[in-house]
ZATI-506197 format. One record per residue (C-alpha): residue in one letter; x, y, z negated. Coordinates in steps of 0.001 Angstrom, whole numbers. Example, Ala and Ser with C-alpha at 12.3 -4.5 7.8 and 13.67 -1.06 7.14 Angstrom:
# residues 2
   rest        xx        yy        zz
      A     12300     -4500     -7800
      S     13670     -1060     -7140
# end
This chain:
# residues 184
   rest        xx        yy        zz
      M     13811     40403     -9732
      S     11254     41524     -7156
      E     13365     40060     -4324
      F     13398     36741     -6130
      L      9621     36770     -6608
      T      9105     37816     -2994
      S     11287     34940     -1793
      I      9218     32489     -3832
      L      5705     33896     -3561
      V      5573     35727      -224
      T      8169     34377      2196
      P      6812     30798      2351
      F      3384     32111      3349
      L      4875     34364      6008
      D      6723     31333      7372
      I      3450     29399      7493
      A      1750     32229      9372
      S      4572     32349     11915
      G      4332     28602     12586
      P       688     27475     12340
      V      1327     24346     14423
      F      4093     23267     12063
      F      1806     23938      9098
      A      -978     21869     10687
      E      1535     19097     11404
      V      2598     19028      7752
      V     -1034     19012      6575
      V     -2019     16162      8917
      S      1070     14134      7965
      G       226     14699      4305
      L     -3338     13523      4876
      L     -2090     10413      6677
      A       218      9640      3745
      G     -2729     10244      1422
      V     -4706      7568      3266
      M     -2017      5037      2352
      Y     -2059      6112     -1298
      S     -5843      5851     -1319
      M     -5579      2247      -127
      V     -3324      1435     -3082
      A     -5766      3158     -5441
      L     -8659      1272     -3865
      G     -6830     -1985     -4537
      F     -6457     -1093     -8219
      V    -10160      -200     -8436
      L    -11302     -3393     -6708
      I     -9194     -5609     -8932
      F    -10338     -3775    -12054
      K    -14029     -3919    -11091
      A    -13813     -7618    -10232
      S    -11761     -8771    -13204
      G    -11732     -6018    -15800
      V     -7919     -6104    -15670
      F     -5758     -3189    -14602
      N     -3190     -5225    -12689
      F       213     -3564    -12791
      A      1554     -6434    -10683
      Q      -542     -5426     -7655
      G      2267     -3456     -6042
      I      4832     -6218     -6406
      M      2330     -8734     -5041
      V      1973     -6591     -1914
      L      5767     -6431     -1693
      F      5924    -10199     -2232
      A      3540    -10657       701
      A      5611     -8337      2895
      L      8826    -10162      1974
      T      7173    -13493      2736
      L      6064    -12205      6136
      V      9506    -10804      6951
      G     11218    -13953      5701
      L      9067    -16144      7933
      M      9578    -13895     10955
      E     13357    -13876     10373
      R     13225    -17668     10601
      G     11596    -17449     14031
      V      7954    -17962     13057
      P      5641    -16039     15442
      L      3831    -13040     13930
      W       338    -14568     14088
      L      1476    -17757     12334
      A      3594    -15812      9840
      L       502    -13755      8942
      L     -1580    -16893      8371
      L      1160    -18529      6311
      T      1644    -15355      4271
      V     -2081    -15237      3482
      A     -1901    -18898      2411
      V      1149    -18244       205
      M      -516    -15246     -1428
      I     -3750    -17170     -2053
      M     -1716    -19909     -3744
      L       242    -17330     -5762
      A     -2934    -15535     -6868
      Y     -4525    -18865     -7805
      A     -1449    -19874     -9800
      V     -1307    -16523    -11610
      E     -4994    -16754    -12482
      R     -4747    -20365    -13700
      V     -1421    -20214    -15508
      M     -1562    -16737    -16996
      L     -4756    -14715    -16724
      R     -7262    -17455    -17541
      K     -5535    -18023    -20881
      L     -5940    -14347    -21678
      V     -9709    -14169    -21143
      N    -11457    -12215    -23914
      Q     -8153    -10857    -25181
      D     -7465     -7246    -25990
      P     -7166     -5189    -22762
      F     -3713     -4062    -23901
      T     -2589     -7707    -23936
      L     -3788     -8153    -20357
      L     -2068     -4930    -19348
      M      1231     -6078    -20857
      A       861     -9489    -19220
      T       515     -7910    -15771
      I      3565     -5734    -16440
      G      5479     -8897    -17357
      L      4186    -10576    -14207
      N      5473     -7609    -12233
      F      9003     -8151    -13558
      F      8787    -11920    -13024
      L      7687    -11571     -9401
      E     10289     -8880     -8750
      G     13028    -11214     -9976
      T     11594    -14151     -8035
      G     11510    -12043     -4875
      E     15161    -11113     -5304
      L     16106    -14754     -5887
      V     14247    -15971     -2806
      W     14896    -13143      -328
      G     17811    -11242     -1845
      S     17977     -7548     -2601
      N     18943     -6279       850
      V     16585     -3904      2627
      K     14438     -5704      5202
      K     12711     -4321      8281
      L      9191     -5411      9116
      D      8380     -5115     12799
      V      4732     -5827     13546
      G      4795     -4264     16985
      I      3371      -872     16062
      P      5338      1918     17754
      E      7179      4252     15401
      D      7725      7050     17909
      S      6070     10405     17496
      I      3399     11563     19906
      E      2189     15074     20592
      V     -1408     15802     19655
      A     -2626     19407     20005
      G       962     20622     19847
      M      1721     18632     16683
      L      4211     15773     16509
      L      2565     12865     14689
      N      4038      9493     13819
      Q      2241      6703     15712
      F      2778      4219     12890
      E       976      6528     10455
      L     -1891      6986     12924
      Y     -2265      3221     13405
      A     -2073      2661      9647
      A     -4776      5278      9029
      A     -7025      3725     11691
      I     -6558       269     10163
      A     -7299      1715      6712
      V    -10546      3267      7981
      V    -11619       -84      9463
      L    -10769     -1931      6233
      V    -12610       564      4038
      T    -15637       417      6349
      L    -15667     -3385      6149
      L    -15291     -3202      2373
      V    -18236      -810      2066
      I    -20371     -3111      4215
      L    -19288     -6132      2165
      S    -19939     -4437     -1162
      Q    -23292     -2857      -255
      K    -24895     -5239      2222
      T    -23973     -8718       978
      K    -24676    -10764     -2134
      I    -20934    -11069     -2760
      G    -20597     -7333     -3239
      R    -23550     -6827     -5519
# end
């Protein structure tokens, strides 16, 4: 019994002590992944604060945007134009969702709105599969995916770029929300 407890409670910490660079690498990679999760959470908070609706369809709308971007790029549309067209498609989709579904549910029970966004999630998921199929797609936006060595740690460049972009976006959001009339 004591060997079992030692293998669970002691050995992992001895392994960490013998490889501090590896431990630091795991911690930094975890923090970088956490930045991405915080962006998703921030999206939920922004939508809720602006509309009072907890939008369960947010994730599928992001996926819908990514599939639109990939679909356009697969058809030979340059990245910059595909980005602009994807933004236009998503603005039209958001407008349609607001007009056709959410506007009719104004002043309804929050549970009704919650269920409506769950239904929207399933609808958009099915629409995405109809339009783009269910095969896995690769999105190449030109960010290197190789690892680089920083202070002896191997870090994924894509995660570093994504974290830097997230910091810029959050900074812009803070400025927008605190320094402009739109945000107040």
